[in-house]
N, C-alpha and C positions, 0 to 999 in steps of 0.2 A: 107507824106514826109516833112521833116524839111528843110527849106532853111534859111541860115544865110548870112547876107550881111556884117558882121563885122569880128571881130577876129574869126578865125576858128582853132581848134586844136583837138586832140583826147580827149576822155571824161575823161582822167585822169589828166587834167591840168586846171588851171584857171589863168586868168589875174587879177592883183590887182593894186590898188593904196593905199598906206599906209603912214600916217604921223607918224613919230616916231624918234627914236634914235638908232644908231648903236653902239654896244659894242664889245669888245673882248669876244670870247666865254667863256673863263675861268673866266670872271668877276663874274658869279653867279653859285651857286650850283644847282644840278638837282632839289632839293626841292624848291629852290627859283623860278626856271623857271616854275615848275609845278604850283606854287602859282600864278605866273603872268598870266598863261593861263585863270584863273578865270575872269580877268578883261581886259586883253589886248590880242592882237595878237602877238604871238612870232614866228618869222621866224628864222630858223637856218639850215644851210647846203645847199648844191647846189640844192637839190630837192625843196627847198623853194625859190630858186632864190637869195640866199645870198652867198657872197664870203666865201670860206673856212676859218674857224677860226673866223668868225663873227657871231653875233646874233643881230637881229633887234627886238625891242619891240615898239609897237605902236598901232594905231587903223586904221582899214580899212576905207578908204573913198569909195572904190569900190572893189568888189571881185566878179568876174563873171566867173563861170565855163562854159565850152563849152556846157553843157547840159541845162543851164539856158536859159529861154526866155530873150530877151532883155528887160531890165527894165530901167526906168528912175528914177534917184534920184539926189538930189542936196543938197549941204551944203553951207551955207554962209561962207565968210571968217571968220567972228567972231565965227561961230561954229567950224571951223577947228582950229582957234587959241585957243579956249577953250579946245579942245582935246589935243593940244600940251602942254598947260599950266598944265593940269592935270597930264600928264606923267612927265613933268619937275619937278613938285612939289613932286610927289610920289617918284621919284628917286633922288631928291635933286641935279638936274643937272644944269650946266652952259651951255651956248651956245644955238645955234639955232637948232630946229628940222629939219629933212630932209623929203622930199617927196620921197618915194621909189615906183618905177613902175617896174613891171616884170610879169613873169609867174612862177607859182609854181605847183608842183605835188599835187594832191588831194588824 
């Protein structure tokens, strides 16, 4: 029997923490989005916990499905800043990255 003491949901969802940037969904073509999946996490649509008409591109700091064992991991602030700077440079962005926290469908 599996006992969880933290976040509990059905097996088709996961909790996440992501550092990245939010864009209007029509900013990129489907081909560009497919390419981004090779290097980044791309969240789009309500099933991914993203508002309608938006797309979020970034890197997961944490992604835990309800079937996963509780694991411990950590990132230094400098690691997180490096992740954000990589995204900022790749997309030639201005402004600050955001931290996104939510639940998405798997």
